[in-house]
ChimeraX commands (.cxc) that place a marker at each C-alpha (Angstrom):
marker #1 position 146.51,133.03,139.13 radius 0.5
marker #1 position 143.58,132.73,142.11 radius 0.5
marker #1 position 140.25,131.18,140.41 radius 0.5
marker #1 position 137.49,129.91,142.48 radius 0.5
marker #1 position 136.97,126.41,142.23 radius 0.5
marker #1 position 133.72,125.80,143.96 radius 0.5
marker #1 position 130.36,125.24,142.56 radius 0.5
marker #1 position 128.65,128.59,141.63 radius 0.5
marker #1 position 131.00,131.00,140.30 radius 0.5
marker #1 position 131.95,126.99,137.72 radius 0.5
marker #1 position 128.53,126.71,136.36 radius 0.5
marker #1 position 128.29,129.81,135.24 radius 0.5
marker #1 position 131.70,129.67,133.75 radius 0.5
marker #1 position 130.25,126.39,131.41 radius 0.5
marker #1 position 126.73,128.07,130.84 radius 0.5
marker #1 position 129.70,131.08,129.39 radius 0.5
marker #1 position 131.74,128.36,127.81 radius 0.5
marker #1 position 131.81,128.99,124.33 radius 0.5
marker #1 position 132.30,132.76,124.89 radius 0.5
marker #1 position 135.20,131.42,126.53 radius 0.5
marker #1 position 135.99,129.04,124.28 radius 0.5
marker #1 position 135.37,131.78,120.66 radius 0.5
marker #1 position 137.05,134.53,121.92 radius 0.5
marker #1 position 140.42,131.76,123.96 radius 0.5
marker #1 position 142.07,132.23,120.37 radius 0.5
marker #1 position 142.24,135.97,120.14 radius 0.5
marker #1 position 144.37,135.69,123.31 radius 0.5
marker #1 position 146.54,132.86,123.08 radius 0.5
marker #1 position 147.35,133.04,119.78 radius 0.5
marker #1 position 146.79,136.66,118.39 radius 0.5
marker #1 position 146.13,137.13,114.52 radius 0.5
marker #1 position 145.21,140.56,112.95 radius 0.5
marker #1 position 141.58,139.69,110.68 radius 0.5
marker #1 position 142.10,139.13,107.62 radius 0.5
marker #1 position 139.67,139.72,104.68 radius 0.5
marker #1 position 137.09,136.50,105.24 radius 0.5
marker #1 position 136.89,137.70,109.18 radius 0.5
marker #1 position 135.98,140.67,108.18 radius 0.5
marker #1 position 133.23,139.70,105.62 radius 0.5
marker #1 position 131.86,137.16,107.83 radius 0.5
marker #1 position 131.65,139.44,110.40 radius 0.5
marker #1 position 129.40,142.36,107.71 radius 0.5
marker #1 position 127.41,139.37,106.87 radius 0.5
marker #1 position 126.95,138.54,110.92 radius 0.5
marker #1 position 125.76,142.18,111.58 radius 0.5
marker #1 position 123.24,141.64,108.71 radius 0.5
marker #1 position 121.42,139.02,109.19 radius 0.5
marker #1 position 121.27,139.79,112.87 radius 0.5
marker #1 position 119.76,143.13,111.05 radius 0.5
marker #1 position 117.31,141.63,109.07 radius 0.5
marker #1 position 115.98,139.51,111.91 radius 0.5
marker #1 position 115.57,142.32,114.08 radius 0.5
marker #1 position 113.65,144.70,111.37 radius 0.5
marker #1 position 110.88,141.27,110.30 radius 0.5
marker #1 position 110.51,139.54,113.59 radius 0.5
marker #1 position 111.63,141.97,116.61 radius 0.5
marker #1 position 114.43,141.77,118.93 radius 0.5
marker #1 position 112.87,138.08,120.83 radius 0.5
marker #1 position 113.69,136.37,117.75 radius 0.5
marker #1 position 118.20,137.91,117.58 radius 0.5
marker #1 position 117.41,137.38,122.24 radius 0.5
marker #1 position 116.48,133.84,121.40 radius 0.5
marker #1 position 119.36,133.07,119.06 radius 0.5
marker #1 position 121.80,134.08,121.70 radius 0.5
marker #1 position 120.15,132.58,124.46 radius 0.5
marker #1 position 119.49,128.93,122.21 radius 0.5
marker #1 position 123.56,129.28,121.78 radius 0.5
marker #1 position 124.96,129.86,125.45 radius 0.5
marker #1 position 122.19,126.96,126.68 radius 0.5
marker #1 position 123.57,124.68,123.34 radius 0.5
marker #1 position 127.00,125.54,124.54 radius 0.5
marker #1 position 126.67,125.53,127.90 radius 0.5
marker #1 position 124.26,123.10,130.49 radius 0.5
marker #1 position 123.97,120.52,127.55 radius 0.5
marker #1 position 124.97,117.39,127.81 radius 0.5
marker #1 position 126.23,117.80,123.73 radius 0.5
marker #1 position 128.37,120.39,125.35 radius 0.5
marker #1 position 130.55,118.07,127.55 radius 0.5
marker #1 position 132.89,117.38,125.07 radius 0.5
marker #1 position 134.63,121.23,125.40 radius 0.5
marker #1 position 135.68,119.92,129.12 radius 0.5
marker #1 position 135.90,116.29,128.52 radius 0.5
marker #1 position 138.47,116.78,126.18 radius 0.5
marker #1 position 141.57,118.57,127.83 radius 0.5
marker #1 position 140.89,119.40,131.16 radius 0.5
marker #1 position 142.23,117.11,133.44 radius 0.5
marker #1 position 141.00,115.31,136.61 radius 0.5
marker #1 position 143.80,112.32,136.46 radius 0.5
marker #1 position 147.12,113.19,136.70 radius 0.5
marker #1 position 149.59,112.58,134.17 radius 0.5
marker #1 position 146.74,112.06,131.32 radius 0.5
marker #1 position 146.25,114.98,128.77 radius 0.5
marker #1 position 143.21,114.64,126.56 radius 0.5
marker #1 position 140.40,112.33,127.24 radius 0.5
marker #1 position 138.11,110.19,124.50 radius 0.5
marker #1 position 134.14,109.60,125.45 radius 0.5
marker #1 position 132.16,106.00,123.93 radius 0.5
marker #1 position 129.22,106.81,124.15 radius 0.5
marker #1 position 126.15,107.15,121.97 radius 0.5
marker #1 position 126.53,110.61,121.06 radius 0.5
marker #1 position 129.17,110.19,118.96 radius 0.5
marker #1 position 126.68,109.14,116.26 radius 0.5
marker #1 position 125.42,112.69,116.29 radius 0.5
marker #1 position 128.39,114.76,116.86 radius 0.5
marker #1 position 130.60,112.50,113.95 radius 0.5
marker #1 position 132.32,111.03,116.73 radius 0.5
marker #1 position 134.18,114.20,118.28 radius 0.5
marker #1 position 134.43,111.79,121.32 radius 0.5
marker #1 position 137.17,109.50,119.47 radius 0.5
marker #1 position 139.69,112.49,121.01 radius 0.5
marker #1 position 142.79,110.37,121.90 radius 0.5
marker #1 position 142.44,108.87,118.80 radius 0.5
marker #1 position 141.76,112.25,116.74 radius 0.5
marker #1 position 145.21,113.40,117.76 radius 0.5
marker #1 position 146.93,109.90,117.07 radius 0.5
marker #1 position 145.77,110.22,113.84 radius 0.5
marker #1 position 144.64,113.91,112.39 radius 0.5
marker #1 position 144.16,113.07,109.22 radius 0.5
marker #1 position 141.37,110.13,109.38 radius 0.5
marker #1 position 138.50,111.30,108.98 radius 0.5
marker #1 position 135.73,111.69,112.46 radius 0.5
marker #1 position 133.72,108.76,110.71 radius 0.5
marker #1 position 136.24,106.04,110.82 radius 0.5
marker #1 position 138.09,106.98,114.37 radius 0.5
marker #1 position 136.36,104.57,116.24 radius 0.5
marker #1 position 137.95,101.87,113.86 radius 0.5
marker #1 position 141.08,103.43,115.49 radius 0.5
marker #1 position 139.85,101.95,118.55 radius 0.5
marker #1 position 138.61,98.33,117.10 radius 0.5
marker #1 position 141.78,97.94,115.48 radius 0.5
marker #1 position 144.79,98.75,118.03 radius 0.5
marker #1 position 142.75,98.43,121.38 radius 0.5
marker #1 position 145.64,97.37,123.31 radius 0.5
marker #1 position 147.54,101.45,122.85 radius 0.5
marker #1 position 143.94,103.15,124.78 radius 0.5
marker #1 position 142.85,100.39,127.18 radius 0.5
marker #1 position 145.10,102.50,129.72 radius 0.5
marker #1 position 143.40,105.98,129.09 radius 0.5
marker #1 position 140.50,106.86,131.17 radius 0.5
marker #1 position 137.88,107.95,129.10 radius 0.5
marker #1 position 133.97,108.93,129.81 radius 0.5
marker #1 position 130.75,107.19,128.53 radius 0.5
marker #1 position 128.84,110.54,129.64 radius 0.5
marker #1 position 129.29,114.15,128.94 radius 0.5
marker #1 position 127.06,115.17,131.14 radius 0.5
marker #1 position 128.84,113.60,133.78 radius 0.5
marker #1 position 132.07,115.69,132.41 radius 0.5
marker #1 position 130.08,118.79,133.23 radius 0.5
marker #1 position 129.05,118.17,136.67 radius 0.5
marker #1 position 131.84,116.36,138.03 radius 0.5
marker #1 position 134.09,119.62,136.53 radius 0.5
marker #1 position 131.09,121.86,138.24 radius 0.5
marker #1 position 131.18,119.92,141.99 radius 0.5
marker #1 position 135.42,118.55,141.49 radius 0.5
marker #1 position 137.08,121.73,143.90 radius 0.5
marker #1 position 140.45,120.53,142.43 radius 0.5
marker #1 position 139.56,121.58,138.83 radius 0.5
marker #1 position 138.44,124.62,137.50 radius 0.5
marker #1 position 138.68,126.61,134.43 radius 0.5
marker #1 position 142.60,126.57,134.70 radius 0.5
marker #1 position 143.11,122.59,134.52 radius 0.5
marker #1 position 144.67,122.39,131.30 radius 0.5
marker #1 position 148.00,121.59,129.69 radius 0.5
marker #1 position 149.71,123.89,128.63 radius 0.5
marker #1 position 152.63,123.34,126.03 radius 0.5
marker #1 position 155.85,125.52,125.91 radius 0.5
marker #1 position 156.02,126.24,121.36 radius 0.5
marker #1 position 156.77,123.76,119.11 radius 0.5
marker #1 position 160.17,124.47,117.99 radius 0.5
marker #1 position 160.91,123.46,122.12 radius 0.5
marker #1 position 161.76,120.18,123.70 radius 0.5
marker #1 position 160.20,121.23,126.91 radius 0.5
marker #1 position 158.41,118.77,129.10 radius 0.5
marker #1 position 154.53,119.70,129.08 radius 0.5
marker #1 position 153.35,121.17,132.34 radius 0.5
marker #1 position 149.54,122.04,134.23 radius 0.5
marker #1 position 148.54,125.38,133.85 radius 0.5
marker #1 position 148.19,126.58,137.64 radius 0.5
marker link #1:1,2 radius 0.2
marker link #1:2,3 radius 0.2
marker link #1:3,4 radius 0.2
marker link #1:4,5 radius 0.2
marker link #1:5,6 radius 0.2
marker link #1:6,7 radius 0.2
marker link #1:7,8 radius 0.2
marker link #1:8,9 radius 0.2
marker link #1:9,10 radius 0.2
marker link #1:10,11 radius 0.2
marker link #1:11,12 radius 0.2
marker link #1:12,13 radius 0.2
marker link #1:13,14 radius 0.2
marker link #1:14,15 radius 0.2
marker link #1:15,16 radius 0.2
marker link #1:16,17 radius 0.2
marker link #1:17,18 radius 0.2
marker link #1:18,19 radius 0.2
marker link #1:19,20 radius 0.2
marker link #1:20,21 radius 0.2
marker link #1:21,22 radius 0.2
marker link #1:22,23 radius 0.2
marker link #1:23,24 radius 0.2
marker link #1:24,25 radius 0.2
marker link #1:25,26 radius 0.2
marker link #1:26,27 radius 0.2
marker link #1:27,28 radius 0.2
marker link #1:28,29 radius 0.2
marker link #1:29,30 radius 0.2
marker link #1:30,31 radius 0.2
marker link #1:31,32 radius 0.2
marker link #1:32,33 radius 0.2
marker link #1:33,34 radius 0.2
marker link #1:34,35 radius 0.2
marker link #1:35,36 radius 0.2
marker link #1:36,37 radius 0.2
marker link #1:37,38 radius 0.2
marker link #1:38,39 radius 0.2
marker link #1:39,40 radius 0.2
marker link #1:40,41 radius 0.2
marker link #1:41,42 radius 0.2
marker link #1:42,43 radius 0.2
marker link #1:43,44 radius 0.2
marker link #1:44,45 radius 0.2
marker link #1:45,46 radius 0.2
marker link #1:46,47 radius 0.2
marker link #1:47,48 radius 0.2
marker link #1:48,49 radius 0.2
marker link #1:49,50 radius 0.2
marker link #1:50,51 radius 0.2
marker link #1:51,52 radius 0.2
marker link #1:52,53 radius 0.2
marker link #1:53,54 radius 0.2
marker link #1:54,55 radius 0.2
marker link #1:55,56 radius 0.2
marker link #1:56,57 radius 0.2
marker link #1:57,58 radius 0.2
marker link #1:58,59 radius 0.2
marker link #1:59,60 radius 0.2
marker link #1:60,61 radius 0.2
marker link #1:61,62 radius 0.2
marker link #1:62,63 radius 0.2
marker link #1:63,64 radius 0.2
marker link #1:64,65 radius 0.2
marker link #1:65,66 radius 0.2
marker link #1:66,67 radius 0.2
marker link #1:67,68 radius 0.2
marker link #1:68,69 radius 0.2
marker link #1:69,70 radius 0.2
marker link #1:70,71 radius 0.2
marker link #1:71,72 radius 0.2
marker link #1:72,73 radius 0.2
marker link #1:73,74 radius 0.2
marker link #1:74,75 radius 0.2
marker link #1:75,76 radius 0.2
marker link #1:76,77 radius 0.2
marker link #1:77,78 radius 0.2
marker link #1:78,79 radius 0.2
marker link #1:79,80 radius 0.2
marker link #1:80,81 radius 0.2
marker link #1:81,82 radius 0.2
marker link #1:82,83 radius 0.2
marker link #1:83,84 radius 0.2
marker link #1:84,85 radius 0.2
marker link #1:85,86 radius 0.2
marker link #1:86,87 radius 0.2
marker link #1:87,88 radius 0.2
marker link #1:88,89 radius 0.2
marker link #1:89,90 radius 0.2
marker link #1:90,91 radius 0.2
marker link #1:91,92 radius 0.2
marker link #1:92,93 radius 0.2
marker link #1:93,94 radius 0.2
marker link #1:94,95 radius 0.2
marker link #1:95,96 radius 0.2
marker link #1:96,97 radius 0.2
marker link #1:97,98 radius 0.2
marker link #1:98,99 radius 0.2
marker link #1:99,100 radius 0.2
marker link #1:100,101 radius 0.2
marker link #1:101,102 radius 0.2
marker link #1:102,103 radius 0.2
marker link #1:103,104 radius 0.2
marker link #1:104,105 radius 0.2
marker link #1:105,106 radius 0.2
marker link #1:106,107 radius 0.2
marker link #1:107,108 radius 0.2
marker link #1:108,109 radius 0.2
marker link #1:109,110 radius 0.2
marker link #1:110,111 radius 0.2
marker link #1:111,112 radius 0.2
marker link #1:112,113 radius 0.2
marker link #1:113,114 radius 0.2
marker link #1:114,115 radius 0.2
marker link #1:115,116 radius 0.2
marker link #1:116,117 radius 0.2
marker link #1:117,118 radius 0.2
marker link #1:118,119 radius 0.2
marker link #1:119,120 radius 0.2
marker link #1:120,121 radius 0.2
marker link #1:121,122 radius 0.2
marker link #1:122,123 radius 0.2
marker link #1:123,124 radius 0.2
marker link #1:124,125 radius 0.2
marker link #1:125,126 radius 0.2
marker link #1:126,127 radius 0.2
marker link #1:127,128 radius 0.2
marker link #1:128,129 radius 0.2
marker link #1:129,130 radius 0.2
marker link #1:130,131 radius 0.2
marker link #1:131,132 radius 0.2
marker link #1:132,133 radius 0.2
marker link #1:133,134 radius 0.2
marker link #1:134,135 radius 0.2
marker link #1:135,136 radius 0.2
marker link #1:136,137 radius 0.2
marker link #1:137,138 radius 0.2
marker link #1:138,139 radius 0.2
marker link #1:139,140 radius 0.2
marker link #1:140,141 radius 0.2
marker link #1:141,142 radius 0.2
marker link #1:142,143 radius 0.2
marker link #1:143,144 radius 0.2
marker link #1:144,145 radius 0.2
marker link #1:145,146 radius 0.2
marker link #1:146,147 radius 0.2
marker link #1:147,148 radius 0.2
marker link #1:148,149 radius 0.2
marker link #1:149,150 radius 0.2
marker link #1:150,151 radius 0.2
marker link #1:151,152 radius 0.2
marker link #1:152,153 radius 0.2
marker link #1:153,154 radius 0.2
marker link #1:154,155 radius 0.2
marker link #1:155,156 radius 0.2
marker link #1:156,157 radius 0.2
marker link #1:157,158 radius 0.2
marker link #1:158,159 radius 0.2
marker link #1:159,160 radius 0.2
marker link #1:160,161 radius 0.2
marker link #1:161,162 radius 0.2
marker link #1:162,163 radius 0.2
marker link #1:163,164 radius 0.2
marker link #1:164,165 radius 0.2
marker link #1:165,166 radius 0.2
marker link #1:166,167 radius 0.2
marker link #1:167,168 radius 0.2
marker link #1:168,169 radius 0.2
marker link #1:169,170 radius 0.2
marker link #1:170,171 radius 0.2
marker link #1:171,172 radius 0.2
marker link #1:172,173 radius 0.2
marker link #1:173,174 radius 0.2
marker link #1:174,175 radius 0.2
marker link #1:175,176 radius 0.2
marker link #1:176,177 radius 0.2
marker link #1:177,178 radius 0.2
view
């Protein structure tokens, strides 16, 4: 698949990345919706209708635009890109060790989360404190804003710069998606 890795298309992709992130499972691993998904969808439509009825369409537009701003060109949304997009060959996932971990329940400790998925986010920082030698050689980030900037400006990185694994049933090696 050919992709445009120049700044303008990637800027648009970043703005709408929450949309792509939310709908990705429908294409990558589709599952038929169940009762809970149907119920959630109906409740959401009903709440949207109530909001429009009492506060006009501008209120719904405000919520939608706020969602795209918060999930796109916003520093905290940088974690979507920083976790799995490949900036350095031979490294699958990346951690973030900046102050925003205090506001995001430590989602930046991403490598630690993959190593110990049952440790709660509030304790992941202790993994790095207890065993720093296991994480010293890995590239990490101190700024999610910098990650967004690097993603947009680096023409070697694009929406397909992720690792794709074969089925967990196979022992096939990991490969970069081209």
